N, C-alpha and C positions, 0 to 999 in steps of 0.2 A: 689542471684546470679543465682540460678537455673531458676528463672523466666526470667532473662536476656538471658540465653542460649535458653530457649524455644521460647520466643517471637522474638528474633533477628533471630533465625534460621528459624522458621515457617513462619514468616510474612515479612521478608526482604531478607535474603540471598537466600533461596531456590527459591522463586518466581522470584527474579531479575535475578539470574545467570542461572537458568533453561531456562528462556525466552530467554536469550542471548546465550544459548547453550554453556556455559563455565563451564563444569562439573569439570574439573581439578581445576579451580580457586575456585569453590564452596567448593570442598573437602579440599583444602589447607586452606581456610579461616575458615571453620568449625573446622578443627583440631587445627589450631593456636588459635582460639578463645577459644576452650575448654581448652587447656593447659594453656593459659594465665589467664583465669578466675579461673581455678583450683588452680594455683600457688598463685594468689592474695587472694582467699578465704582461702587457707591453711595457708598462712602467717598470716592472721587475726586470724584464729582459734588458731594457735599455740602460738602466742604471747599474745593474750588477753583472751583466754579461758582456756589455760592449767593451769594457776595459780588458777582458781576458780573451775573447774569441772573435771579436769583430773589429773592423777598421773604423777609423774616426768619422768617415764620411757616411756611415749608415745612420740615418736619422730615426727619430721616434716614429715618424709616419710610416717608414718602411716596416718597422716592427709591428706597428698597429695593423697595417694592411695585411701583412703575412698572417698574424694571429687571427685576424678577422676572417680571412679566407679559410684557415684550418678549422676555426670554430664553427664557421657556417657549414662546412662539410660534415663535421661531427653532428651538428644540429639536424641536418637533413637525414643522417643515418638514424638519429634518435627519434625524429618525427616519423620516419618510415616504419621503424620497429614498433613504436607505440600505436600508430594508426592501424597497422596490420594486426597487432594483438587485440586492439579494441574491436576491429571488424570481426575477427574470429570469435571473440567472446559474444558479440551480438548475434552472429549466425548460430552459435551453439545455443544461446538463449531462445532464439526463434524456433529451433528444432525441438527444444524441450517444451516450449509452449504449445507447439503444434501437436506433439505427442500427447501432452496432458489434455489438450482440448479434444483430440480424437478419443482418448480413453474415457474422458468424462462424458462425451456425447454417447459413446457406446453403452456405458453403464446406465446413462439416463434412458436410452432407448429400450434397454432391457427391463427397466423398472417401471416405466410409465404406462405399459400396456397400450391401450387405446384411450387417449384423453377424452375423446368424444363419448365413448362408452361410459367412462367414469362420470363425466358431467351429466349425462342423461340419467344415470343412476341417482346421483345427488339431487337432481331436479325432481325425480320421483319421490325421494325421501322428503324433500322440502315440501312438496305438495301434500303428502300424506300427513306430515307433522302439522301443517296448517289445518287440514281437514279434521284432525283429531284435537285441535285447539291446544297445541303445545308450542307456543310462540318462541320460547327460549331455545328449544331444539331447532326450530325452523331457522332462527337467526344464526345459530351455530353452524348449521349445514350451509347456509348461504355464505357465511364467511369462509368456511372450509373450501367451498367452490371458488371463491375469489382468490384464496391462497394458491390453489392449484392452477387457476387460470393465469395468475401472475407469473408463477414459476415456469409454466409451459410456453406462454406466448410473449410475455412482456420482457423477459430477461434475455432475449436474443440480441438485443442492441448492446453496444459497448457501454452506453450510459443511459440512464433513465432520469426523469424528473424526480428530484428528491421527495417531493410530495407523495409520489406513488410508492416510493420505498418506505416512507413513514406509514402510509396507509397499510402496506403489507405487514409491517411490524405490529401495528395495532390489531390487525386481524389475527395474527399469530398469537398475540397475548390473549385476546378475547376467546379464541378457540380453546386455548389451553385452560383458561379459567373455568370452562365447562367441566373440567376434570376435578376441580377443587371442591371438596365438600363444604357445605355451608358452615359447619362447625369449625373448620380450619381457619386459623388466624393469619390470613395471608393478605398483604397489601402490595399492589403493583402500581407505581406512579410513573407517569410518562408526561414530561413537559417539553414543549417545543417553543423556541424563541427565534424570531427572524422570519424572513421571506423564504419559504421553501418551494415556491412555485416557479422560480426562474433559474435555479441552479440544478446541475445534473451531477449524478454520482454513478459509479460502477454498481450494477445491481447485485443484490445479495451480499453486500459487503458488511452490513451492520447486523444482520441476523445472527451471526455466531455469538456476539456479545449477549444478546437477549436470550438465545437458546441456552447458553451455558449458565447464565444467571438464574434462569428458571430451573434448570436441571439441578444445580448445586445449591441454590439459595432457598428452596422450598422444602420443608419437612412437615409431614402430617403432625397435627396436635402440638405444633410449636410455632410461636410467633415468627413470621417470616416477612421480610421487607425487601422489595426490589425497587430501586429508584433509577429511572432512566431520564436523562436530560440531553436535549439536542439544541444547539444554538448555531445560527448562521450570523457571522459578523464579518463584514468586509470581504465577502466571498470566501470565507474560511469556515469550515465545519468543526465544531467542538462537540464530541459525543462521549458521554460518561455513563457507565452502568455500574451500580453497586448492589451487592446482594448480601444478605445475612450469612455469616459463617456458622455452620452447625457442627463443627468438629469433624467434618469429612473433607474429602478432597474438593477444592474449589478452583475456580478459574478456568482458563481456556486450555483444554487438554487436547493432545493429538490423538484423536480416536478415529474409528472407522467411518464415522459420519462425514468426515472430510472437513469438519468445521473446527479443527483444532488450532492451537496457537501456531504451530509450524506452517500449516497450510495458509493461515491468515497472513503471517509474516511474508510468505512467499508471494501471495497475491498482491500485498501492499508494495513489496519491493519491485514488482513488475508494473503495476498500474500507477503507483504514485512513488516512484523510486527516491525522489529527493524532496518530496513535499508532504510528508506525513510524519507523525509522531505517535508511537504506541507505547503505553505504559500500563503496568499492572502492579498492584500492591495490596497488602492486607493491613487494615488499619481500624482500630476501635471496634472490632467485631464484625467488620464488613470487608468483603473482597471487592476491590474497585478496579475497573478497567477504563482507560482514557485513550481516546483517539482524536487526533486533529488532522485535518486534511485541507490543502489548498484546492479549491474547486475550479480554478481557472481552466 
């Protein structure tokens, strides 16, 4: 019985309910389990052992208090072990996150050169395109500048207003569409349902879906369709992206861009450990990715 208390507490109850941040439920289950197991063990001891090893004046209460004391000690050991293990895992995760953050920041610093210089160059190109009456090019340059500004300045916060993230996605799509030839049969649809002005999301979390759909779902001289839908309902986000399958590799791949499936899963497990669902599947000629998040 003592082994049951130890293993159930240390390897199931504490890891599960601490991860879910349900401390009260954990305490209630541990207390109920201790009392229940103690009653059962005391009943066995009193009815089957008293006749062989104990005197007649030993009551059920004595067995119960003794087993309760032993079980409580075992429970303390199990809790200590589980909490220590949980703390060590959290510390390890913090170190991994810190190392990844430093590595990412260093890579970004190496690649971004001087953002002010790049913005000035883009502003010059924008002015020249307007001067030579090329409004489509001017609009593309303006949106490219917005993309860069968002990535450089807006993503420093842990969370951003969802409306800004959606605007970033639309800019990304429109900048990419400048590369699509007029004769190519390409359709990119983006629908948004719900209030996106009051909820926040971790920045750059949705762009991998769109980037990969565009990369794998568009083929020259072939009809290509990309459908993107985002819905906010009861403070929960539902995001789905589907793209045409062209007989090539599709979906979220783990590539050097850092926007692969493994990287995305890792980010979600850290940022939304118990409040997200990620699914991918190929169906009826389309590759579909689905993400749901609680935005509390």
